[in-house]
N, C-alpha and C positions, 0 to 999 in steps of 0.2 A: 233261786227264782228272782229274788230281789235284785241281784247283781246282773242278771241277764236283762232285766228291763232297763237298767242304767246304761249298759253297753249299747242296747238297741237305740235308745234316745240319742246318745252321742253320735252313733252312726248316721242317724237320720239328720241331725243338725249339721254334720259335716257335708253330707250330700246336698243339703239345701243351700249352704253357704257357697259351695262351688257352682251351683246352678245360677245363683244371683250374680256371681262375678262374671260368668260367661255371658249373662244377659247384658251387663254394663258394657262389655267389650264388643257387643254385637253391632255391625255397621249396617245402617239403613239408608239407602240412596234417596236423594231428594226427588221431587216431582220432575224438575227439569232434566235431571240425569236420566230418569226413567223414560222421558219423552225423547231425549236425544240418544238414548242407548241404541247401539247398532246390534242387530240380531247376529247371533253366531254364524259363522261361515260354515255352510254345510257342503261337504265335498260332493254330495250327490247332485247338487244343483249344477255343478260343472259337467257332470256326466250327462245330464238331461238337456244341457244347452241353455239353462236359465241363467240370466244375468242378474247379479245382485244390484239392487238400487243404491245409488249414491246418496249421500246426505242431502244434497240439494234437491234430489228427486223426492226424497221422503218428506221434505219440508219446502215445497215450492213457494216462491214469493210472487204474488200477482204483479203484472206490469203496471197496473193503475193504482197500486198501493201508495198512498200519500205518505211521504216522508215527513218526519217532524220538522217544523219550521224553525229557521234560524232567525231570531228577532233582529239581529243586526242587518242580515241580508234583506229582510222584508222592509225595514226602515229605509235602507238605501234604495231599493226598488221603488218604493212609494215616493220618495223625494225626487227620483229621476223622472217618474211619470208626471209629477206636479210641475217640474221644470219644463218638461216637453209641452205640457198643456199651456203653460204661460207663454212659452216661445211661440207656439202656434197661434195663440190669441193675439200676441203682438204683431205677428206677421199678417194675420188677417186684418187687424186694425190699420196697419200701414198700407196694405193694398186698398182698403176702403177709402182711406184718406187720400191716397194718390188719385183714385178714380174720381172722388168728389171734387178734388182741386181741378182735375182736367175738365170735367163737365161744367163746373162753375165758371171757369175761365172762358170757355167757349160761349156760354150763355151771356156772360157779362160783356164780351166784345160785341156779340150780335145785337144786343139791345142798346148798346152805346153807339155803335157805328152806323146803323141804318139811318139814313137821312142826315148824317153828320157832315161836317165841312169836308173832311178827306173823302167821304163817300161821293159827294157832289163833284169834287175836283176830278176824281177818276171817271165819273159818269160823263162830264162835259168834255174832258180831254179825249175819251174813247170815241165820242161822236165825230171828232174832227181829225183824229189821227189813228194809227194802227192800234187795235185793241191789245195785241200782244205786247207792243212796246209800252203802252200805258199800264197794263197789268203788271208786267215785270218790274217797271220802275216803281210803281206805288207799293207793290207787295214787298219789294226789296227794302224800301224805306221803312215800311211798317215792321218787317222782321228785325231790322237793325234796332229800331226803337224799342221793340218788345224785349229783345235780348238785353239791351242796356237797362231797361226798367226792371227786368227780372234780377239782374245782377245787383242792382242797387237795393232792391227789396231784400235779396238774400243777405246782403251785408248789414242790414239793420239789426238782426238778432245778435250780431257780435257786439253792438253798442248797448243793447238792452236785452232782457230775457224774451224768450219766444212768447211767453204768456202776455207780457205787456204789449208786444207788437200785435198780437191777436186782438187784445182789447182796443188798441188804437185803430186797427183796421175795421173793427166792428163800429167804432164811433164814426169813422170816416164814411163808411157805407150808410150810416144813419143820416149823416149830413147830406150826402148826395141824394138819398131817397126822399128826404123831406123837401129838399130844394126842387127836385124834379116833380114831386107831387104838387107843390104849390104852382109851379109853372104849368103843369098839365091841366090843373083845375081852372087856371085863369085863361087858358086858351079857348078859342072858338072851335067848335066841332068841325067846321069846314076849312080850318086853317091848314094850308099846305106848306111847301118849302119855297114859295116864290121869292120871298125876300132873301133867304139864304142863297138861293140859286142865283139871283141877280148880283149879290155881293161876290160870289165866287167867280162869275163871268167877268166882273170888273177887275178882279185880281189877276185872272188869266190874261186879260187884254193888256193890263199894265205890265205884267211880267214879259209878255212878248215884245212890247215896245221898248222896255229896258234892254232886252237881249239885242234887238236890232240896233239900238244906239251904241251899245258897247262894241258891236261888230264894226260899225262905221268908224268909231273913234279909234279902234285898234288898227284900222287900215289893213285888213286881211288881204293877202295876195293870192292870186290863183295858184292852184296846186302845181300845175306844170312849171310855172315860172319859179316857184319856191324850190321845187325839186331840181331844176336846172342849176341853181346856185349852190346846192349842197354838194358836199364831197361824197365819194362813193362809200366811205366808211360810215356815213350817216343814213344810207339808204335803208338799212335794216330797221333803225329806229324810226324812220319815217313810215315804213310799212306797218310797224306795230301801232304807230299813232293813227294811221289811216283806219286800221282795224278797230281800234278803240273808238274812233269817231263814228264808224259805221254802227257799232253796237251801242255806244253811249251817245246817241244823237242829242241835239239840243232839246228836243221834246222829252227825251228820257230824263235828261238832267233837270229840266224844268219841273216835270211831274215829281221827280224824287225830292227836290228841294221844297216844293210847295207842300207835299205830303208830310215831310219830316217836320217842317215848321208848323204846319197846321195841327200835327198830332202832339207837338211838344206842349206839356202842361195841360193836355186834355183830360177829361174825366177817365177815359179808358187807360191812359198812361198812369195816372195816380192810382187807379184801382188795381192795375197790374202790379205796381210796386207794393201796394198793401197786401195783395193776395200772395205774392212771392215771399213776403216777410213772415206770413203766418201759415204757410202750407209748403208742400213739396214744390220748390220753385221751378224745377225742370218740367214738371207736369203742368204747372201754371203757364210757363213759357210756351210749351207745345200746344196747349189748348188755345192760348191767345193767338198764336201764329195761325192755327187752323181757322179760328174765328175771323181773323183779318183776311185770310185767303178767301173764305166764303163771301164775306161782304164786298171785297174788292172785285171778285169774279162777278157777282151780281151787279155791281155798279158798271163794270165794263160791258156786260152783255146787254143790259137794258136798264141802266141806272136812272136815266132821266125820266123815262116813261114810268118806272117804278116809283121814283121820287114824287112825281106829280099825282100818283094815285094813293100815296101814303098820307094818312092823317097824322099830323104831328102831335095832336092831342093824344091819340092812342099810343103812338110810339113813346112819347114822354111818360105817360102813365105806366106803360109796361116797364119802362126802364126804372121808374120809381119803385114799383113792386119788386122787381128783381133785386135792386140794391137793398131794400129793406129785408128781403129774405136772406141775402148774403150776410147782412148785419146780424141777424138772429143766429145763423149757423156759426159765424165766427165767434160770437159771444158765448155760444154753447161750448165750442171747442176750448175757448180760453178759460171758461169757468171750471171745466173738468180737466184742464191740463195740469198735471202734477210736476212737469219739468220746471226746473229753476230758470 
């Protein structure tokens, strides 16, 4: 009896040990494997016409599912966006600067030239000669003067920085504004342009007298006699000369020279040089040309009548205010200009 109990205990111990070893070798799948496990293929589904779902059908991915961000890619995109915004701001600033330079140059020419010496020259000559000839001559002279002034102003930043030229332009406009302000306040309210008009008439009369004297001293010969003495190979050159004489008449040349000399060293020329040095010079030149064209056209159409009705006090004070405003704008641009 006692040996039978011992044998039974040994048998139970052996069975228990084998069970524990099988339990250690037992394989339990992970959760991911259970989720990704593919169901066993049943042949009966083929008979019934049922299609087994693929793995991507069992685990669909939404189209709007956000993918994990790449930090390097996000940094590159952010820097690209910042550069694009900076470039857009610079383009907008350049466009605004060009527009401001264009408008300021037109305004500066208009307030400077109305009632000026060149304005009166065009007005008086247009009353006695063809308006088209006078306008084309005076406007050509002013365009040439404006282009030269703009080129000179554009060359100044090569000698000094743009910021310094803007400060100098601001100081120059302050001087012009204060000078015009003093002149305007000292003028009478009823003061016109009679004195300036009389001076211009004297210059025109003396210019005509000098032209007549030079023709007499030159001993000009009739056109038929001079052509009869020329050879045939010079006829083409003579025809070109006749055409130039028809276009560039003595009146045309006289108005051109008087306008050019009258504009040389004028406030509008110095202001054009200063503006071209501190702004977009092509827009300054274009605006100044348009301003000269408007003033010259007004002078040729009804300049003398307009000049008699103009109050020089109001024109001078208006020019002073305009120059002071330009001075503030140029000082502001120079103060916030970061370019060397």
